[in-house]
C-alpha positions as CSV (number, residue, x, y, z in Angstrom):
1,M,-6.1,12.3,-16.0
2,R,-6.4,9.4,-18.8
3,D,-4.0,7.3,-20.0
4,P,-3.2,5.7,-23.4
5,F,-5.0,3.0,-22.8
6,G,-8.3,4.8,-21.5
7,R,-7.6,4.4,-18.0
8,D,-9.3,7.2,-15.6
9,I,-6.3,7.7,-12.9
10,D,-8.0,9.4,-10.1
11,Y,-6.0,7.9,-7.1
12,L,-2.2,8.7,-6.0
13,R,-0.4,6.9,-3.4
14,I,2.3,9.0,-1.7
15,S,5.5,7.6,0.0
16,V,6.3,10.3,2.9
17,T,9.3,8.0,3.5
18,D,11.5,5.4,3.0
19,R,12.5,4.3,6.6
20,C,10.7,2.0,8.4
21,N,10.8,0.9,11.9
22,L,10.6,-2.9,11.0
23,R,13.1,-4.6,8.3
24,C,10.2,-7.4,6.8
25,I,12.1,-10.1,5.0
26,Y,10.3,-9.6,1.7
27,C,10.3,-5.7,1.9
28,I,13.5,-4.6,3.0
29,P,17.1,-6.7,2.1
30,E,20.2,-6.2,4.0
31,G,22.2,-3.4,3.1
32,M,19.8,-1.1,1.9
33,E,20.2,2.2,1.0
34,W,18.2,5.0,2.2
35,I,17.4,8.7,0.3
36,E,19.4,11.3,1.5
37,K,17.5,13.6,3.9
38,A,17.6,16.8,2.0
39,D,16.0,14.7,-1.0
40,I,12.8,13.7,0.6
41,L,9.9,16.1,-0.3
42,S,8.9,18.1,2.5
43,Y,5.4,18.3,3.3
44,E,4.6,21.7,1.7
45,E,6.5,20.5,-1.5
46,I,4.0,17.4,-0.8
47,E,1.0,19.5,-0.4
48,R,2.0,21.8,-3.8
49,L,2.2,18.7,-6.0
50,V,-1.0,17.2,-4.5
51,R,-2.9,20.4,-5.0
52,I,-1.7,20.2,-9.0
53,L,-2.9,17.0,-9.4
54,G,-5.8,17.5,-8.0
55,R,-7.0,20.1,-10.7
56,L,-6.0,16.8,-12.8
57,G,-8.6,15.0,-11.5
58,L,-6.8,13.5,-8.6
59,R,-9.3,12.5,-6.1
60,R,-8.3,9.7,-3.0
61,L,-4.9,9.8,-1.8
62,R,-2.8,7.2,0.4
63,L,0.0,7.6,2.4
64,T,2.4,5.0,2.6
65,G,6.3,4.8,3.1
66,G,8.6,2.6,4.2
67,E,6.7,3.3,7.3
68,P,4.4,6.7,7.2
69,T,3.9,7.1,11.0
70,V,7.9,7.1,11.8
71,R,7.4,10.4,10.0
72,R,7.3,13.4,12.6
73,Q,4.0,15.3,12.5
74,L,2.0,13.1,9.9
75,P,-1.4,14.1,11.7
76,R,0.1,18.1,10.0
77,L,0.4,16.3,6.3
78,V,-3.2,14.7,6.8
79,E,-4.9,18.0,7.7
80,M,-2.8,19.9,4.5
81,L,-3.9,17.4,2.3
82,A,-7.6,17.3,3.7
83,A,-7.8,20.9,3.0
84,I,-7.1,20.6,-1.1
85,E,-10.5,21.2,-2.5
86,G,-11.4,17.9,-4.6
87,T,-9.7,15.7,-2.3
88,E,-12.6,12.6,-1.5
89,E,-10.4,10.6,0.7
90,I,-7.1,10.0,2.4
91,S,-6.5,6.5,3.9
92,L,-3.2,4.9,5.4
93,S,-0.8,1.9,4.7
94,T,0.8,1.4,8.0
95,N,2.7,-1.6,10.0
96,G,0.5,-0.7,13.1
97,L,3.4,-0.4,15.7
98,K,2.0,3.6,16.5
99,L,-1.5,3.3,15.5
100,T,-2.5,3.3,19.3
101,E,-0.6,6.5,20.0
102,L,-2.0,8.3,16.3
103,A,-5.3,6.8,15.6
104,A,-7.4,9.7,17.3
105,P,-5.3,12.7,15.8
106,L,-4.7,11.3,12.6
107,R,-8.8,10.8,12.6
108,R,-9.2,14.6,13.4
109,A,-7.0,15.6,11.1
110,G,-9.1,14.0,8.2
111,L,-7.6,10.5,7.9
112,S,-10.4,7.9,6.8
113,R,-9.2,4.7,6.9
114,V,-6.6,2.0,7.3
115,N,-4.8,-0.6,6.0
116,V,-2.5,-2.5,8.2
117,S,0.3,-5.1,7.0
118,L,0.0,-8.5,9.3
119,D,1.7,-11.5,8.2
120,S,1.0,-13.5,11.2
121,L,-0.8,-14.2,14.4
122,D,2.0,-16.0,16.1
123,E,4.4,-13.6,17.7
124,G,7.4,-15.6,17.2
125,C,6.8,-16.3,13.3
126,F,6.0,-12.8,13.6
127,R,9.1,-11.6,14.8
128,E,11.0,-13.6,12.0
129,I,9.1,-11.9,9.7
130,T,9.6,-8.5,10.3
131,R,12.9,-8.9,12.0
132,G,12.1,-7.7,15.5
133,G,8.6,-6.4,15.6
134,D,5.9,-6.7,18.5
135,L,2.8,-8.4,17.4
136,R,0.8,-7.0,20.6
137,K,1.8,-3.9,19.5
138,V,0.0,-4.4,16.2
139,L,-2.8,-6.2,17.3
140,A,-3.3,-2.7,19.7
141,G,-2.9,-0.2,17.0
142,I,-5.6,-2.1,15.0
143,E,-8.0,-1.7,17.6
144,A,-7.5,1.6,18.2
145,A,-8.1,2.2,14.5
146,E,-11.3,0.7,15.2
147,K,-12.3,2.7,18.1
148,E,-11.6,5.8,16.2
149,G,-13.6,5.1,13.6
150,L,-10.7,4.4,10.6
151,L,-12.9,2.0,8.8
152,P,-12.8,-0.5,7.2
153,I,-10.1,-1.8,8.4
154,K,-8.0,-3.7,6.1
155,I,-5.6,-6.1,7.0
156,N,-2.9,-7.2,4.7
157,V,-1.2,-10.7,4.7
158,V,1.8,-11.6,2.3
159,V,1.7,-15.3,2.4
160,M,5.1,-17.3,2.2
161,R,5.5,-21.2,2.0
162,G,7.0,-22.3,5.2
163,K,6.6,-19.1,7.3
164,N,3.2,-18.1,7.3
165,D,1.2,-20.5,5.0
166,G,-0.3,-22.7,8.0
167,E,-2.1,-19.8,9.6
168,I,-4.2,-19.1,6.6
169,T,-7.2,-20.5,8.3
170,D,-6.8,-18.5,11.9
171,F,-6.7,-15.0,9.4
172,A,-9.6,-16.3,7.9
173,L,-11.6,-16.8,10.8
174,L,-10.9,-13.3,12.4
175,T,-13.4,-12.5,9.9
176,Q,-16.0,-14.8,11.2
177,Q,-15.5,-12.6,14.2
178,R,-14.6,-9.6,13.9
179,P,-15.7,-6.6,10.7
180,W,-12.4,-6.7,9.3
181,N,-11.4,-7.6,6.1
182,V,-8.5,-9.7,5.8
183,R,-6.7,-9.4,2.2
184,F,-4.2,-12.6,1.2
185,I,-1.7,-11.0,-1.3
186,E,1.0,-13.1,-3.5
187,M,4.5,-12.1,-2.4
188,M,5.7,-10.5,-5.5
189,P,9.8,-10.4,-6.8
190,L,11.9,-7.3,-6.3
191,E,15.7,-7.2,-7.0
192,G,16.3,-7.9,-3.3
193,N,14.1,-10.6,-3.0
194,V,13.9,-12.6,-6.1
195,G,15.2,-15.9,-4.8
196,E,12.9,-15.7,-1.5
197,Q,10.3,-15.0,-3.8
198,E,10.8,-18.0,-6.2
199,A,10.7,-20.4,-2.9
200,R,8.4,-19.2,-1.0
201,Y,5.5,-18.1,-3.2
202,V,1.8,-19.4,-2.5
203,S,-1.1,-18.4,-5.4
204,T,-4.0,-16.8,-4.4
205,D,-5.5,-19.8,-5.6
206,E,-4.0,-22.2,-3.3
207,V,-5.0,-20.1,-0.6
208,R,-8.7,-19.7,-1.6
209,R,-8.6,-23.7,-1.7
210,S,-7.1,-24.0,2.2
211,L,-10.4,-21.5,3.0
212,E,-12.9,-22.9,1.6
213,A,-12.1,-25.9,3.9
214,L,-13.9,-23.6,6.6
215,G,-17.0,-23.7,4.2
216,G,-18.4,-21.8,1.7
217,L,-17.1,-18.4,0.5
218,E,-20.0,-16.3,-1.2
219,P,-19.2,-13.1,-3.3
220,A,-19.0,-10.0,-1.5
221,E,-19.4,-6.6,-2.5
222,A,-15.9,-4.5,-3.1
223,V,-14.7,-2.9,0.1
224,R,-14.7,1.0,-0.1
225,G,-11.1,1.8,-1.1
226,N,-9.1,1.8,-4.5
227,G,-7.3,-1.4,-4.3
228,P,-7.6,-4.5,-6.6
229,A,-8.7,-7.1,-4.0
230,T,-11.4,-9.5,-4.9
231,Y,-13.9,-10.1,-2.0
232,F,-15.5,-13.1,-0.4
233,R,-17.1,-13.4,3.1
234,Y,-18.3,-16.7,4.9
235,P,-21.9,-17.2,5.1
236,G,-23.2,-14.6,8.3
237,A,-19.5,-13.3,8.5
238,P,-19.2,-9.7,9.6
239,G,-15.6,-9.6,7.9
240,T,-14.7,-10.4,4.5
241,V,-11.7,-12.4,2.8
242,G,-9.9,-10.8,-0.3
243,F,-7.0,-11.6,-2.9
244,I,-4.7,-9.6,-4.5
245,S,-2.9,-11.7,-7.2
246,P,-0.7,-9.5,-9.4
247,L,0.8,-12.5,-10.5
248,N,-1.6,-15.3,-10.7
249,H,-4.5,-12.7,-12.0
250,N,-3.7,-9.6,-13.4
251,F,-5.5,-6.9,-12.6
252,C,-4.0,-4.0,-14.6
253,D,-6.7,-3.4,-16.6
254,R,-8.1,-1.8,-13.6
255,C,-5.3,0.2,-12.7
256,N,-6.3,3.8,-11.8
257,R,-3.1,4.8,-9.7
258,L,0.4,6.8,-9.8
259,R,2.9,6.8,-7.1
260,L,5.0,9.6,-5.7
261,T,8.4,8.4,-3.8
262,A,9.6,10.3,-0.9
263,N,12.3,12.0,-3.3
264,G,9.8,13.1,-6.1
265,R,9.5,10.8,-8.4
266,L,5.9,9.9,-9.8
267,R,5.8,6.3,-10.6
268,L,3.6,5.0,-13.4
269,C,3.6,1.6,-12.6
270,L,4.6,-0.3,-9.1
271,F,6.5,-2.7,-11.5
272,G,8.0,-0.6,-14.4
273,D,10.8,1.9,-13.9
274,N,8.9,4.8,-16.2
275,E,9.4,7.7,-13.6
276,I,8.6,11.3,-13.9
277,D,11.4,14.0,-11.9
278,L,8.8,16.2,-10.5
279,A,11.3,17.4,-7.5
280,T,13.6,19.2,-9.5
281,P,11.0,21.8,-11.2
282,L,9.1,22.2,-8.2
283,R,12.6,23.0,-6.2
284,A,13.2,25.2,-9.4
285,G,10.3,27.0,-8.8
286,R,8.6,26.0,-11.9
287,G,5.0,27.1,-12.4
288,E,2.1,25.0,-11.7
289,E,1.1,24.8,-15.5
290,E,4.7,23.9,-16.7
291,I,4.6,21.1,-13.8
292,A,1.1,20.0,-14.9
293,E,2.2,19.6,-19.0
294,K,5.1,17.7,-17.5
295,V,2.5,15.1,-15.7
296,L,0.4,15.1,-18.7
297,G,3.1,14.2,-21.3
298,G,4.5,11.7,-19.2
299,L,1.5,9.3,-18.4
300,M,1.4,8.8,-21.9
301,A,4.3,6.2,-20.7
302,K,1.7,4.4,-18.6
303,P,2.3,0.9,-19.4
304,Q,-0.7,-0.9,-20.4
305,R,0.2,-4.0,-17.7
306,H,3.2,-4.9,-15.3
307,Y,5.3,-8.3,-16.5
308,L,6.3,-10.0,-13.0
309,E,6.7,-13.5,-13.3
310,L,7.4,-16.0,-10.7
311,G,11.2,-15.4,-10.2
312,S,11.6,-12.4,-12.3
313,T,11.2,-8.5,-11.2
314,A,10.7,-7.0,-14.6
315,S,12.1,-3.6,-12.8
316,R,14.8,-2.1,-11.3
317,L,13.0,-1.7,-8.2
318,I,14.7,-3.6,-5.1
319,A,12.4,-3.0,-2.1
320,L,8.7,-1.9,-1.8
321,S,10.0,0.5,0.9
322,Q,11.4,2.4,-1.9
323,V,8.0,3.6,-3.6
324,G,5.1,3.0,-1.1
325,G,4.0,-0.4,-2.2
């Protein structure tokens, strides 16, 4: 698959559910409306779509949500997707709450690695940001994932002024102690958080200035995966720090991904409203060739870049849980 701007598309983020067991303030607004259960793709439907896309060049998969681990029997889906010819890697984005119990069965099923959302190392602040999350469970989940070899461990931190911006160096110190890769992410504007985003936005340039107070950062090789982060490390540190800067440093020229929503829409850009409805032809029994042609034709509408600006959403997206981030 190649888009109109010559970018090869070989990576799919699959939202298996829009539900989550947390309600992070930057992700899920109050009064969120959920997808009807009947509209959510079955594992068999996800497998069929991935198989079709695999024949078009798809090689790497990431399971997301909402929170993917709240969907029952998630290891079964991993096993189904790992069996598809051409699949090179399956990773998982998670809040980590259920990793203690799921790390081993997910690894056995064929999962390669995990990204864990962790926005504070302070129990009280973590509860506030997540609206009730248990920090100890998340940290135990990360340890379980590391023990099972779900590597490299990537920890995603959305930096918010007045919330967790005082913990930037605490997170960086983790990389000097553990072989973890901490990525600092700029808070992104959505319909459900646009006012909050404008007030709490911290650029990754500002984050980096704070980190350099601990010592000089050295450029590091990109950590295995498919993301847009730029990586650095402290001299001798086993881990790295990374920066994901959708507003301050646009990285759309390197975009190699599509997103499949839980209700079967192939989203061409995280912050654009162009989608290809794959659920309707799939459930109508259309052939694989017809669905593949629909994907290739729709791919021509993939935009060159997003148009996010501070305090401006550039799309009708209400919450990241709707598309899997």
